N, CA, C and O atoms as CSV, one atom per row, in Angstrom:
chain,resi,resn,atom,element,x,y,z
A,1,UNK,N,N,0.769,-1.079,0.150
A,1,UNK,CA,C,0.014,0.031,-0.077
A,1,UNK,C,C,0.768,1.120,-0.092
A,1,UNK,O,O,1.746,1.176,0.653
A,2,UNK,N,N,0.482,2.050,-0.843
A,2,UNK,CA,C,1.183,3.309,-0.668
A,2,UNK,C,C,0.967,4.280,0.636
A,2,UNK,O,O,0.014,4.226,1.414
A,3,UNK,N,N,1.941,5.067,0.678
A,3,UNK,CA,C,2.127,5.973,2.145
A,3,UNK,C,C,0.956,7.178,1.760
A,3,UNK,O,O,0.601,7.445,0.612
A,4,UNK,N,N,0.582,7.662,2.683
A,4,UNK,CA,C,-0.260,8.867,2.647
A,4,UNK,C,C,0.870,10.076,2.749
A,4,UNK,O,O,1.759,10.091,3.600
A,5,UNK,N,N,0.692,11.014,1.805
A,5,UNK,CA,C,1.520,12.348,1.573
A,5,UNK,C,C,0.457,13.310,1.585
A,5,UNK,O,O,-0.763,13.230,1.439
A,6,UNK,N,N,1.389,14.384,1.833
A,6,UNK,CA,C,0.792,15.912,1.656
A,6,UNK,C,C,0.915,16.268,0.568
A,6,UNK,O,O,1.985,15.900,0.083
A,7,UNK,N,N,0.156,16.967,-0.227
A,7,UNK,CA,C,0.580,17.660,-1.770
A,7,UNK,C,C,-0.343,19.041,-1.792
A,7,UNK,O,O,-1.426,19.078,-1.207
A,8,UNK,N,N,0.021,19.806,-2.288
A,8,UNK,CA,C,-0.311,21.193,-2.505
A,8,UNK,C,C,-1.646,21.106,-3.485
A,8,UNK,O,O,-1.473,20.431,-4.500
A,9,UNK,N,N,-2.667,21.572,-3.352
A,9,UNK,CA,C,-3.756,21.788,-3.703
A,9,UNK,C,C,-3.744,22.133,-5.303
A,9,UNK,O,O,-4.458,21.596,-6.150
A,10,UNK,N,N,-2.750,23.171,-5.520
A,10,UNK,CA,C,-3.151,23.915,-6.753
A,10,UNK,C,C,-1.952,22.978,-7.760
A,10,UNK,O,O,-1.678,23.199,-8.940
A,11,UNK,N,N,-1.511,22.151,-7.073
A,11,UNK,CA,C,-0.777,20.717,-8.226
A,11,UNK,C,C,-1.771,19.878,-8.422
A,11,UNK,O,O,-1.367,18.815,-8.892
A,12,UNK,N,N,-2.993,19.927,-8.241
A,12,UNK,CA,C,-3.795,18.652,-8.501
A,12,UNK,C,C,-4.782,19.217,-9.661
A,12,UNK,O,O,-5.447,20.240,-9.499
A,13,UNK,N,N,-4.801,18.516,-10.731
A,13,UNK,CA,C,-5.452,18.759,-11.922
A,13,UNK,C,C,-6.917,17.722,-11.969
A,13,UNK,O,O,-6.971,16.494,-11.891
A,14,UNK,N,N,-7.950,18.647,-12.112
A,14,UNK,CA,C,-8.980,17.928,-12.126
A,14,UNK,C,C,-10.194,17.587,-13.315
A,14,UNK,O,O,-11.390,17.319,-13.199
A,15,UNK,N,N,-9.386,17.716,-14.384
A,15,UNK,CA,C,-10.091,17.748,-15.584
A,15,UNK,C,C,-10.621,16.066,-15.738
A,15,UNK,O,O,-10.241,15.064,-15.133
A,16,UNK,N,N,-11.642,16.242,-16.801
A,16,UNK,CA,C,-12.374,15.050,-17.288
A,16,UNK,C,C,-12.960,14.237,-16.365
A,16,UNK,O,O,-12.911,13.030,-16.604
A,17,UNK,N,N,-13.706,14.736,-14.997
A,17,UNK,CA,C,-14.217,14.174,-14.156
A,17,UNK,C,C,-15.376,13.504,-14.679
A,17,UNK,O,O,-15.895,14.000,-15.679
A,18,UNK,N,N,-15.910,12.387,-14.144
A,18,UNK,CA,C,-17.072,11.648,-14.272
A,18,UNK,C,C,-18.324,12.630,-13.765
A,18,UNK,O,O,-19.384,12.825,-14.360
A,19,UNK,N,N,-17.928,13.136,-12.610
A,19,UNK,CA,C,-19.035,13.850,-11.867
A,19,UNK,C,C,-18.554,14.967,-11.392
A,19,UNK,O,O,-17.424,15.060,-10.912
A,20,UNK,N,N,-19.520,16.074,-11.505
A,20,UNK,CA,C,-18.926,17.417,-10.791
A,20,UNK,C,C,-19.267,17.173,-9.242
A,20,UNK,O,O,-20.041,16.277,-8.903
A,21,UNK,N,N,-18.648,18.016,-8.336
A,21,UNK,CA,C,-18.730,18.153,-7.004
A,21,UNK,C,C,-20.120,18.820,-6.675
A,21,UNK,O,O,-20.344,19.959,-7.082
A,22,UNK,N,N,-20.960,18.194,-6.018
A,22,UNK,CA,C,-22.229,19.073,-5.419
A,22,UNK,C,C,-21.965,19.906,-4.287
A,22,UNK,O,O,-21.564,19.435,-3.222
A,23,UNK,N,N,-22.209,21.333,-4.505
A,23,UNK,CA,C,-21.781,22.404,-3.331
A,23,UNK,C,C,-22.541,22.002,-2.048
A,23,UNK,O,O,-22.035,22.183,-0.941
A,24,UNK,N,N,-23.846,21.417,-2.222
A,24,UNK,CA,C,-24.333,21.146,-0.507
A,24,UNK,C,C,-23.533,20.076,0.236
A,24,UNK,O,O,-23.369,20.070,1.456
A,25,UNK,N,N,-22.956,18.988,-0.793
A,25,UNK,CA,C,-22.494,17.875,-0.213
A,25,UNK,C,C,-20.858,18.368,0.135
A,25,UNK,O,O,-20.299,17.738,1.033
A,26,UNK,N,N,-20.180,19.337,-0.465
A,26,UNK,CA,C,-18.949,20.117,-0.180
A,26,UNK,C,C,-18.956,20.792,1.185
A,26,UNK,O,O,-18.013,20.687,1.968
A,27,UNK,N,N,-19.949,21.417,1.410
A,27,UNK,CA,C,-20.266,22.365,2.661
A,27,UNK,C,C,-20.414,21.552,3.792
A,27,UNK,O,O,-19.899,21.807,4.880
A,28,UNK,N,N,-21.198,20.454,3.518
A,28,UNK,CA,C,-21.333,19.426,4.687
A,28,UNK,C,C,-20.270,18.732,5.029
A,28,UNK,O,O,-19.966,18.565,6.210
A,29,UNK,N,N,-19.486,18.181,3.892
A,29,UNK,CA,C,-18.080,17.431,4.172
A,29,UNK,C,C,-16.976,18.509,4.737
A,29,UNK,O,O,-16.082,18.093,5.473
A,30,UNK,N,N,-17.047,19.885,4.389
A,30,UNK,CA,C,-16.220,20.756,5.103
A,30,UNK,C,C,-16.502,20.823,6.576
A,30,UNK,O,O,-15.565,20.765,7.372
A,31,UNK,N,N,-17.790,20.947,6.995
A,31,UNK,CA,C,-17.709,21.045,8.327
A,31,UNK,C,C,-17.482,19.603,8.954
A,31,UNK,O,O,-17.278,19.588,10.168
A,32,UNK,N,N,-17.491,18.591,8.393
A,32,UNK,CA,C,-17.162,17.454,9.204
A,32,UNK,C,C,-15.718,17.519,9.261
A,32,UNK,O,O,-15.166,17.311,10.341
A,33,UNK,N,N,-15.090,17.765,8.303
A,33,UNK,CA,C,-13.888,17.921,8.020
A,33,UNK,C,C,-13.061,18.807,9.356
A,33,UNK,O,O,-12.178,18.427,10.124
A,34,UNK,N,N,-13.674,19.935,9.252
A,34,UNK,CA,C,-13.316,20.858,10.259
A,34,UNK,C,C,-13.553,20.475,11.738
A,34,UNK,O,O,-12.777,20.817,12.630
A,35,UNK,N,N,-14.600,19.792,11.932
A,35,UNK,CA,C,-14.817,19.003,13.421
A,35,UNK,C,C,-13.581,18.179,13.384
A,35,UNK,O,O,-12.603,18.531,14.044
A,36,UNK,N,N,-13.566,17.301,12.788
A,36,UNK,CA,C,-12.511,16.142,12.779
A,36,UNK,C,C,-11.472,16.852,12.970
A,36,UNK,O,O,-10.975,16.512,14.043
A,37,UNK,N,N,-10.854,17.712,12.451
A,37,UNK,CA,C,-9.631,18.331,12.898
A,37,UNK,C,C,-9.426,19.068,14.172
A,37,UNK,O,O,-8.345,19.075,14.762
A,38,UNK,N,N,-10.256,19.551,14.489
A,38,UNK,CA,C,-10.437,19.990,15.985
A,38,UNK,C,C,-10.313,18.766,17.096
A,38,UNK,O,O,-9.791,19.016,18.182
A,39,UNK,N,N,-10.724,17.659,16.849
A,39,UNK,CA,C,-10.661,16.724,17.714
A,39,UNK,C,C,-9.436,15.793,17.156
A,39,UNK,O,O,-9.243,14.721,17.730
A,40,UNK,N,N,-8.615,16.161,16.072
A,40,UNK,CA,C,-7.415,15.465,16.067
A,40,UNK,C,C,-7.783,14.191,15.367
A,40,UNK,O,O,-7.235,13.114,15.597
A,41,UNK,N,N,-8.688,14.370,14.551
A,41,UNK,CA,C,-9.317,12.944,13.614
A,41,UNK,C,C,-8.574,12.841,12.605
A,41,UNK,O,O,-8.341,13.936,12.094
A,42,UNK,N,N,-8.020,11.828,12.015
A,42,UNK,CA,C,-7.566,11.689,10.677
A,42,UNK,C,C,-6.389,12.531,10.133
A,42,UNK,O,O,-5.539,12.851,10.964
A,43,UNK,N,N,-6.252,12.856,9.101
A,43,UNK,CA,C,-5.017,13.748,8.485
A,43,UNK,C,C,-5.712,15.093,8.386
A,43,UNK,O,O,-6.383,15.437,7.413
A,44,UNK,N,N,-5.484,15.879,9.550
A,44,UNK,CA,C,-5.980,17.299,9.810
A,44,UNK,C,C,-7.405,17.225,9.333
A,44,UNK,O,O,-7.820,18.104,8.577
A,45,UNK,N,N,-8.221,16.188,9.740
A,45,UNK,CA,C,-9.589,15.946,9.839
A,45,UNK,C,C,-10.105,15.191,8.618
A,45,UNK,O,O,-11.228,14.692,8.536
A,46,UNK,N,N,-9.240,15.165,7.759
A,46,UNK,CA,C,-9.747,14.227,6.655
A,46,UNK,C,C,-9.350,12.686,6.684
A,46,UNK,O,O,-8.254,12.169,6.469
A,47,UNK,N,N,-10.625,12.082,7.028
A,47,UNK,CA,C,-10.221,10.455,7.430
A,47,UNK,C,C,-10.018,9.887,6.266
A,47,UNK,O,O,-9.123,9.061,6.444
A,48,UNK,N,N,-10.378,9.876,5.109
A,48,UNK,CA,C,-10.185,9.441,4.049
A,48,UNK,C,C,-9.293,10.175,3.124
A,48,UNK,O,O,-9.788,11.196,2.647
A,49,UNK,N,N,-8.006,9.861,2.743
A,49,UNK,CA,C,-7.035,10.509,1.791
A,49,UNK,C,C,-7.603,10.638,0.328
A,49,UNK,O,O,-8.337,9.717,-0.030
A,50,UNK,N,N,-7.429,11.380,-0.322
A,50,UNK,CA,C,-7.879,11.556,-1.853
A,50,UNK,C,C,-6.895,10.597,-2.671
A,50,UNK,O,O,-5.946,10.071,-2.089
A,51,UNK,N,N,-7.121,10.391,-3.949
A,51,UNK,CA,C,-6.154,9.558,-4.736
A,51,UNK,C,C,-5.911,10.194,-5.670
A,51,UNK,O,O,-6.766,10.880,-6.229
A,52,UNK,N,N,-4.580,10.104,-6.090
A,52,UNK,CA,C,-3.673,10.630,-7.413
A,52,UNK,C,C,-2.979,10.130,-7.969
A,52,UNK,O,O,-2.594,9.060,-7.498
A,53,UNK,N,N,-2.393,10.589,-9.302
A,53,UNK,CA,C,-1.536,9.793,-9.745
A,53,UNK,C,C,-0.518,10.836,-10.193
A,53,UNK,O,O,-0.936,11.983,-10.353
A,54,UNK,N,N,0.564,10.615,-10.378
A,54,UNK,CA,C,1.610,11.889,-10.659
A,54,UNK,C,C,1.635,11.959,-12.199
A,54,UNK,O,O,1.590,10.953,-12.907
A,55,UNK,N,N,1.699,13.043,-12.600
A,55,UNK,CA,C,1.826,13.759,-13.831
A,55,UNK,C,C,3.255,14.381,-14.276
A,55,UNK,O,O,3.581,15.470,-13.804
A,56,UNK,N,N,3.959,13.822,-15.019
A,56,UNK,CA,C,5.253,14.278,-15.422
A,56,UNK,C,C,5.198,15.140,-16.827
A,56,UNK,O,O,4.499,14.854,-17.799
A,57,UNK,N,N,6.221,16.418,-16.695
A,57,UNK,CA,C,5.962,16.954,-17.951
A,57,UNK,C,C,5.173,18.075,-18.000
A,57,UNK,O,O,5.040,18.578,-19.116
A,58,UNK,N,N,4.550,18.657,-16.965
A,58,UNK,CA,C,3.981,19.824,-17.129
A,58,UNK,C,C,4.606,20.779,-17.106
A,58,UNK,O,O,5.765,20.670,-16.704
A,59,UNK,N,N,4.058,22.235,-17.565
A,59,UNK,CA,C,4.950,23.483,-17.237
A,59,UNK,C,C,5.675,23.481,-15.856
A,59,UNK,O,O,6.893,23.627,-15.752
A,60,UNK,N,N,4.926,23.323,-14.928
A,60,UNK,CA,C,5.707,23.511,-13.490
A,60,UNK,C,C,6.457,22.454,-13.641
A,60,UNK,O,O,7.440,22.665,-12.930
A,61,UNK,N,N,6.587,21.272,-14.234
A,61,UNK,CA,C,7.322,20.168,-13.976
A,61,UNK,C,C,6.739,19.265,-13.623
A,61,UNK,O,O,6.838,18.251,-14.314
A,62,UNK,N,N,5.897,19.228,-12.430
A,62,UNK,CA,C,5.361,18.314,-12.077
A,62,UNK,C,C,4.232,18.400,-11.104
A,62,UNK,O,O,4.247,19.310,-10.275
A,63,UNK,N,N,3.105,17.404,-11.133
A,63,UNK,CA,C,1.635,17.686,-10.585
A,63,UNK,C,C,1.053,16.280,-10.449
A,63,UNK,O,O,1.693,15.235,-10.564
A,64,UNK,N,N,-0.117,16.388,-10.215
A,64,UNK,CA,C,-0.979,15.245,-9.945
A,64,UNK,C,C,-2.372,15.213,-10.658
A,64,UNK,O,O,-3.170,16.142,-10.528
A,65,UNK,N,N,-2.579,14.328,-11.263
A,65,UNK,CA,C,-4.226,14.106,-11.370
A,65,UNK,C,C,-5.111,13.439,-10.547
A,65,UNK,O,O,-4.773,12.339,-10.109
A,66,UNK,N,N,-6.359,13.984,-10.212
A,66,UNK,CA,C,-6.877,13.460,-9.342
A,66,UNK,C,C,-7.597,12.046,-9.665
A,66,UNK,O,O,-8.111,11.990,-10.783
A,67,UNK,N,N,-7.699,10.994,-8.917
A,67,UNK,CA,C,-8.312,9.780,-9.457
A,67,UNK,C,C,-9.774,9.686,-8.660
A,67,UNK,O,O,-10.827,9.356,-9.206
A,68,UNK,N,N,-9.614,10.058,-7.199
A,68,UNK,CA,C,-10.835,9.875,-6.563
A,68,UNK,C,C,-10.763,11.077,-5.368
A,68,UNK,O,O,-9.693,11.510,-4.939
A,69,UNK,N,N,-11.944,11.486,-4.959
A,69,UNK,CA,C,-11.980,12.427,-3.955
A,69,UNK,C,C,-12.396,13.938,-4.083
A,69,UNK,O,O,-11.932,14.806,-3.344
A,70,UNK,N,N,-13.363,14.195,-5.140
A,70,UNK,CA,C,-13.452,15.502,-5.692
A,70,UNK,C,C,-14.221,16.031,-4.431
A,70,UNK,O,O,-13.901,17.138,-4.000
A,71,UNK,N,N,-15.078,15.414,-3.895
A,71,UNK,CA,C,-15.881,16.414,-2.997
A,71,UNK,C,C,-14.935,16.446,-1.659
A,71,UNK,O,O,-15.050,17.420,-0.916
A,72,UNK,N,N,-14.108,15.526,-1.367
A,72,UNK,CA,C,-12.800,15.929,-0.267
A,72,UNK,C,C,-12.074,17.114,-0.469
A,72,UNK,O,O,-11.895,17.952,0.415
A,73,UNK,N,N,-11.499,17.228,-2.043
A,73,UNK,CA,C,-10.778,18.216,-2.307
A,73,UNK,C,C,-11.448,19.193,-2.216
A,73,UNK,O,O,-11.000,19.962,-1.365
A,74,UNK,N,N,-12.401,19.562,-2.741
A,74,UNK,CA,C,-13.289,20.789,-2.693
A,74,UNK,C,C,-13.722,21.097,-1.162
A,74,UNK,O,O,-13.641,22.244,-0.720
A,75,UNK,N,N,-14.046,20.344,-0.615
A,75,UNK,CA,C,-14.137,20.681,0.950
A,75,UNK,C,C,-13.066,21.248,1.518
A,75,UNK,O,O,-13.223,22.340,2.065
A,76,UNK,N,N,-11.886,20.684,1.505
A,76,UNK,CA,C,-10.389,21.147,1.915
A,76,UNK,C,C,-10.301,22.748,1.197
A,76,UNK,O,O,-10.100,23.750,1.884
A,77,UNK,N,N,-10.462,22.778,-0.071
A,77,UNK,CA,C,-10.373,23.947,-0.450
A,77,UNK,C,C,-11.264,25.177,-0.153
A,77,UNK,O,O,-10.963,26.364,-0.273
A,78,UNK,N,N,-12.638,24.529,0.338
A,78,UNK,CA,C,-13.400,25.722,0.780
A,78,UNK,C,C,-13.005,26.276,2.268
A,78,UNK,O,O,-13.197,27.426,2.664
A,79,UNK,N,N,-12.395,25.173,3.026
A,79,UNK,CA,C,-11.674,25.538,4.148
A,79,UNK,C,C,-10.539,26.682,4.347
A,79,UNK,O,O,-10.142,27.323,5.320
A,80,UNK,N,N,-10.185,26.634,2.896
A,80,UNK,CA,C,-8.757,27.546,2.638
A,80,UNK,C,C,-7.570,26.892,2.814
A,80,UNK,O,O,-6.493,27.485,2.760
A,81,UNK,N,N,-7.679,25.666,3.031
A,81,UNK,CA,C,-6.407,25.421,2.925
A,81,UNK,C,C,-5.621,25.164,1.678
A,81,UNK,O,O,-6.148,25.232,0.568
A,82,UNK,N,N,-4.225,24.837,1.878
A,82,UNK,CA,C,-3.398,24.749,0.702
A,82,UNK,C,C,-2.770,23.489,0.409
A,82,UNK,O,O,-2.159,23.274,-0.638
A,83,UNK,N,N,-2.928,22.638,1.358
A,83,UNK,CA,C,-2.525,21.261,0.882
A,83,UNK,C,C,-3.654,20.325,1.360
A,83,UNK,O,O,-4.700,20.758,1.844
A,84,UNK,N,N,-3.385,19.043,1.200
A,84,UNK,CA,C,-4.495,17.873,1.257
A,84,UNK,C,C,-3.668,16.631,1.338
A,84,UNK,O,O,-2.720,16.349,0.606
A,85,UNK,N,N,-4.207,15.846,2.439
A,85,UNK,CA,C,-3.626,14.348,2.209
A,85,UNK,C,C,-4.071,13.492,1.062
A,85,UNK,O,O,-5.185,13.478,0.540
A,86,UNK,N,N,-3.135,12.861,0.791
A,86,UNK,CA,C,-3.431,12.241,-0.556
A,86,UNK,C,C,-2.644,10.847,-0.701
A,86,UNK,O,O,-1.557,10.838,-0.123
A,87,UNK,N,N,-2.994,9.704,-1.353
A,87,UNK,CA,C,-2.455,8.492,-1.460
A,87,UNK,C,C,-2.002,8.402,-3.210
A,87,UNK,O,O,-2.836,8.494,-4.111
A,88,UNK,N,N,-0.745,8.235,-3.397
A,88,UNK,CA,C,-0.173,8.659,-4.602
A,88,UNK,C,C,-0.168,7.171,-5.219
A,88,UNK,O,O,0.492,6.277,-4.689
A,89,UNK,N,N,-1.033,6.941,-6.500
A,89,UNK,CA,C,-0.823,5.663,-7.019
A,89,UNK,C,C,0.268,6.028,-8.288
A,89,UNK,O,O,0.432,7.133,-8.806
A,90,UNK,N,N,0.906,4.850,-8.595
A,90,UNK,CA,C,1.889,4.971,-9.868
A,90,UNK,C,C,1.446,3.857,-10.806
A,90,UNK,O,O,1.910,2.719,-10.875
A,91,UNK,N,N,0.247,4.517,-11.669
A,91,UNK,CA,C,-0.660,3.747,-12.602
A,91,UNK,C,C,-0.678,4.795,-13.957
A,91,UNK,O,O,-0.327,5.975,-13.978
A,92,UNK,N,N,-1.101,4.126,-14.857
A,92,UNK,CA,C,-1.264,5.067,-16.018
A,92,UNK,C,C,-2.892,5.449,-15.954
A,92,UNK,O,O,-3.651,5.199,-15.017
A,93,UNK,N,N,-3.200,6.086,-17.140
A,93,UNK,CA,C,-4.658,6.737,-17.414
A,93,UNK,C,C,-5.701,5.850,-17.231
A,93,UNK,O,O,-6.706,6.151,-16.588
A,94,UNK,N,N,-5.557,4.952,-17.669
A,94,UNK,CA,C,-6.400,3.745,-17.793
A,94,UNK,C,C,-6.912,3.332,-16.406
A,94,UNK,O,O,-8.069,3.556,-16.052
A,95,UNK,N,N,-5.969,2.699,-15.612
A,95,UNK,CA,C,-6.066,2.316,-14.485
A,95,UNK,C,C,-6.381,3.437,-13.597
A,95,UNK,O,O,-7.118,3.190,-12.642
A,96,UNK,N,N,-5.927,4.671,-13.761
A,96,UNK,CA,C,-6.562,5.485,-12.804
A,96,UNK,C,C,-8.236,5.882,-13.131
A,96,UNK,O,O,-9.056,6.050,-12.228
A,97,UNK,N,N,-8.498,5.973,-14.335
A,97,UNK,CA,C,-10.142,5.902,-14.854
A,97,UNK,C,C,-11.139,4.963,-14.115
A,97,UNK,O,O,-12.296,5.178,-13.752
A,98,UNK,N,N,-10.260,3.722,-13.983
A,98,UNK,CA,C,-11.203,2.306,-13.816
A,98,UNK,C,C,-11.190,2.569,-11.923
A,98,UNK,O,O,-12.207,2.326,-11.274
A,99,UNK,N,N,-9.966,3.054,-11.286
A,99,UNK,CA,C,-10.399,3.549,-10.133
A,99,UNK,C,C,-11.483,4.085,-9.687
A,99,UNK,O,O,-12.308,3.594,-8.916
A,100,UNK,N,N,-11.470,5.481,-10.367
A,100,UNK,CA,C,-12.401,6.423,-10.292
A,100,UNK,C,C,-13.745,5.950,-10.430
A,100,UNK,O,O,-14.696,6.304,-9.733
A,101,UNK,N,N,-13.769,4.885,-11.652
A,101,UNK,CA,C,-15.240,4.223,-11.824
A,101,UNK,C,C,-15.695,3.485,-10.768
A,101,UNK,O,O,-16.829,3.634,-10.313
A,102,UNK,N,N,-14.743,2.548,-10.260
A,102,UNK,CA,C,-14.723,1.620,-9.113
A,102,UNK,C,C,-15.464,2.538,-7.741
A,102,UNK,O,O,-16.460,2.246,-7.078
A,103,UNK,N,N,-14.796,3.406,-7.665
A,103,UNK,CA,C,-15.083,4.180,-6.243
A,103,UNK,C,C,-16.704,4.672,-6.416
A,103,UNK,O,O,-17.602,4.413,-5.615
A,104,UNK,N,N,-16.850,5.522,-7.792
A,104,UNK,CA,C,-18.269,5.899,-7.888
A,104,UNK,C,C,-19.227,4.777,-7.924
A,104,UNK,O,O,-20.380,5.010,-7.562
A,105,UNK,N,N,-18.916,3.639,-8.295
A,105,UNK,CA,C,-20.070,2.758,-8.540
A,105,UNK,C,C,-20.455,2.064,-7.257
A,105,UNK,O,O,-21.471,1.374,-7.181
A,106,UNK,N,N,-19.558,2.273,-6.167
A,106,UNK,CA,C,-20.130,1.820,-5.000
A,106,UNK,C,C,-20.702,2.801,-3.894
A,106,UNK,O,O,-20.842,2.506,-2.707
A,107,UNK,N,N,-21.051,4.177,-4.561
A,107,UNK,CA,C,-21.761,5.212,-3.871
A,107,UNK,C,C,-23.227,4.717,-3.799
A,107,UNK,O,O,-23.647,3.985,-4.695
A,108,UNK,N,N,-24.008,5.081,-2.786
A,108,UNK,CA,C,-25.340,5.019,-2.569
A,108,UNK,C,C,-26.128,6.054,-3.384
A,108,UNK,O,O,-27.168,5.687,-3.931
A,109,UNK,N,N,-25.765,7.145,-3.488
A,109,UNK,CA,C,-26.177,8.253,-4.070
A,109,UNK,C,C,-26.453,8.341,-5.702
A,109,UNK,O,O,-27.164,9.270,-6.084
A,110,UNK,N,N,-25.933,7.432,-6.661
A,110,UNK,CA,C,-25.904,7.483,-7.651
A,110,UNK,C,C,-27.019,7.272,-8.127
A,110,UNK,O,O,-27.640,6.355,-7.589
A,111,UNK,N,N,-27.631,7.926,-9.162
A,111,UNK,CA,C,-28.854,7.565,-10.101
A,111,UNK,C,C,-28.705,6.662,-11.141
A,111,UNK,O,O,-27.609,6.293,-11.565
A,112,UNK,N,N,-29.872,6.267,-11.599
A,112,UNK,CA,C,-29.915,4.958,-12.527
A,112,UNK,C,C,-28.733,5.417,-13.711
A,112,UNK,O,O,-27.656,4.920,-14.043
A,113,UNK,N,N,-29.443,6.523,-14.129
A,113,UNK,CA,C,-28.228,6.816,-15.389
A,113,UNK,C,C,-26.780,7.293,-15.141
A,113,UNK,O,O,-25.973,7.358,-16.068
A,114,UNK,N,N,-26.480,7.611,-13.922
A,114,UNK,CA,C,-25.062,7.661,-13.621
A,114,UNK,C,C,-24.522,6.190,-13.366
A,114,UNK,O,O,-23.307,6.034,-13.485
A,115,UNK,N,N,-25.135,5.335,-13.101
A,115,UNK,CA,C,-24.692,4.146,-12.782
A,115,UNK,C,C,-24.486,3.381,-14.163
A,115,UNK,O,O,-23.422,2.824,-14.433
A,116,UNK,N,N,-25.530,3.396,-14.972
A,116,UNK,CA,C,-25.527,3.043,-16.390
A,116,UNK,C,C,-24.033,3.458,-17.199
A,116,UNK,O,O,-23.342,2.726,-17.907
A,117,UNK,N,N,-23.838,4.726,-16.868
A,117,UNK,CA,C,-22.937,5.705,-17.813
A,117,UNK,C,C,-21.428,4.749,-17.161
A,117,UNK,O,O,-20.511,4.318,-17.860
A,118,UNK,N,N,-21.543,4.641,-15.879
A,118,UNK,CA,C,-20.224,4.262,-14.844
A,118,UNK,C,C,-19.909,2.909,-15.515
A,118,UNK,O,O,-18.874,2.712,-16.152
A,119,UNK,N,N,-20.953,1.925,-15.310
A,119,UNK,CA,C,-20.918,0.575,-15.869
A,119,UNK,C,C,-20.420,0.363,-17.131
A,119,UNK,O,O,-19.682,-0.595,-17.361
A,120,UNK,N,N,-20.810,1.314,-18.147
A,120,UNK,CA,C,-20.283,1.294,-19.575
A,120,UNK,C,C,-19.062,1.523,-19.619
A,120,UNK,O,O,-18.283,0.783,-20.219
A,121,UNK,N,N,-18.708,2.585,-18.989
A,121,UNK,CA,C,-17.227,3.130,-19.144
A,121,UNK,C,C,-16.096,2.237,-18.376
A,121,UNK,O,O,-14.913,2.172,-18.710
A,122,UNK,N,N,-16.762,1.502,-17.179
A,122,UNK,CA,C,-15.985,0.569,-16.605
A,122,UNK,C,C,-15.676,-0.338,-17.621
A,122,UNK,O,O,-14.472,-0.465,-17.841
A,123,UNK,N,N,-16.405,-0.966,-18.262
A,123,UNK,CA,C,-16.372,-1.988,-19.244
A,123,UNK,C,C,-15.399,-1.571,-20.576
A,123,UNK,O,O,-14.838,-2.503,-21.151
A,124,UNK,N,N,-15.239,-0.506,-20.961
A,124,UNK,CA,C,-14.258,-0.010,-21.914
A,124,UNK,C,C,-13.050,0.152,-21.159
A,124,UNK,O,O,-12.079,-0.234,-21.810
A,125,UNK,N,N,-12.736,0.626,-19.910
A,125,UNK,CA,C,-11.721,0.532,-19.235
A,125,UNK,C,C,-11.123,-1.001,-19.060
A,125,UNK,O,O,-9.911,-1.218,-19.057
A,126,UNK,N,N,-11.969,-1.877,-18.937
A,126,UNK,CA,C,-11.835,-3.297,-18.457
A,126,UNK,C,C,-11.080,-3.802,-19.788
A,126,UNK,O,O,-9.998,-4.388,-19.750
A,127,UNK,N,N,-11.688,-3.545,-20.807
A,127,UNK,CA,C,-11.552,-3.962,-22.156
A,127,UNK,C,C,-10.040,-3.607,-22.846
A,127,UNK,O,O,-9.315,-4.337,-23.522
A,128,UNK,N,N,-9.860,-2.288,-22.439
A,128,UNK,CA,C,-8.477,-1.592,-22.732
A,128,UNK,C,C,-7.515,-2.282,-22.062
A,128,UNK,O,O,-6.444,-2.527,-22.616
A,129,UNK,N,N,-7.772,-2.672,-20.818
A,129,UNK,CA,C,-6.510,-3.457,-20.031
A,129,UNK,C,C,-6.549,-4.760,-20.236
A,129,UNK,O,O,-5.459,-5.324,-20.156
A,130,UNK,N,N,-7.720,-5.586,-20.541
A,130,UNK,CA,C,-7.489,-7.138,-20.777
A,130,UNK,C,C,-8.136,-7.756,-21.831
A,130,UNK,O,O,-8.414,-8.954,-21.884
A,131,UNK,N,N,-8.391,-6.838,-22.747
A,131,UNK,CA,C,-8.841,-7.286,-24.082
A,131,UNK,C,C,-10.664,-7.243,-24.001
A,131,UNK,O,O,-11.318,-6.983,-22.991
A,132,UNK,N,N,-11.146,-7.540,-25.217
A,132,UNK,CA,C,-12.312,-7.609,-25.293
A,132,UNK,C,C,-13.239,-8.744,-24.648
A,132,UNK,O,O,-12.861,-9.908,-24.783
A,133,UNK,N,N,-14.510,-8.467,-23.908
A,133,UNK,CA,C,-15.221,-9.400,-23.443
A,133,UNK,C,C,-16.305,-9.812,-24.245
A,133,UNK,O,O,-17.047,-10.716,-23.864
């Protein structure tokens, strides 16, 4: 398992996400993170670090692509913080997308259309890695 590291929020790229962050969910999560931080729980209040993969060759030389944790990232940003706890995975674009889809598929608040889209895209990622089924 990869170690938890602290990275700067402005080094995280959030392009091409399957879902946008819900502002209501972000606000609620920010309140929980702030409360947890006051009680010294988790990583400065964040119980589950975000997941990222490194990007090389950026203008700045180095950055990260968010795999999962958009709501957590936006909640920490809302709190005015400049860094966040993350787990860095050394995987390619296909593997990262597969992990994003897997995490979203187990969420209980997905509607039927979101679920169908994620299952379809999961199959595409699976076939890109392992061949056509």
